[in-house]
C-alpha positions in Angstrom: 30.8 -12.4 -48.2 27.5 -14.2 -48.5 25.9 -11.3 -46.7 27.4 -8.9 -49.3 25.8 -10.9 -52.1 22.5 -11.1 -50.3 22.4 -7.3 -49.8 23.4 -6.7 -53.4 20.6 -8.9 -54.6 18.2 -7.0 -52.4 19.4 -3.8 -53.9 18.8 -5.0 -57.4 15.2 -5.7 -56.4 14.6 -2.5 -54.5 12.3 0.3 -55.7 13.6 3.9 -55.9 12.3 4.6 -52.4 14.1 1.6 -50.7 17.3 1.6 -52.8 19.0 4.0 -50.4 18.3 1.6 -47.5 19.7 -1.3 -49.3 22.8 0.7 -50.4 23.3 1.6 -46.7 23.2 -2.1 -45.8 25.8 -2.8 -48.5 28.1 -0.1 -47.2 27.7 -1.5 -43.6 28.7 -5.0 -44.8 31.7 -3.5 -46.8 32.8 -1.7 -43.7 32.6 -4.9 -41.6 34.6 -6.8 -44.2 37.3 -4.2 -44.3 37.5 -4.1 -40.5 37.7 -7.9 -40.2 40.5 -8.0 -42.8 42.2 -4.9 -41.4 41.9 -2.9 -44.6 41.8 0.8 -43.8 38.8 2.4 -45.5 41.1 5.2 -46.7 43.2 2.6 -48.5 40.0 1.1 -50.1 39.0 4.6 -51.3 42.4 5.2 -52.7 42.3 2.0 -54.7 38.8 2.8 -55.9 39.9 6.3 -57.1 43.0 4.8 -58.8 40.9 2.2 -60.6 38.5 4.9 -61.8 41.4 6.9 -63.1 42.9 4.0 -64.9 39.8 2.1 -66.1 37.0 4.6 -66.0 34.1 4.6 -63.6 30.5 3.7 -63.9 29.0 7.2 -64.2 28.2 6.8 -67.9 26.4 3.5 -67.1 28.2 1.7 -69.9 28.2 -2.1 -70.0 31.2 -4.1 -71.3 29.8 -6.7 -73.7 33.0 -8.5 -74.7 36.8 -8.4 -74.6 39.0 -9.4 -77.5 42.3 -11.1 -76.6 45.4 -10.3 -78.5 
C-alpha cells in the first residue's frame, strides 16, 4: 500500500509527457495488490462501474467541498 501512495504522489508531480508512465506504474501496483488479496480484476472493474453509476464518476472533474449531515 505504501508503494501505491508513492506512485500516486509521483503521478501528481509528473508532467504531461511522464504522466502515462506513472499511471502505468499505479496500474501495476493495483494489479499486484488485487493478486495478493485474491481479488479478481473483473470484480474490481464491476465495483468501479457500479460506484460510477450510483455516485457519478470523475469525468467532469468536480471536487466535493463539503457534506452536510442530516
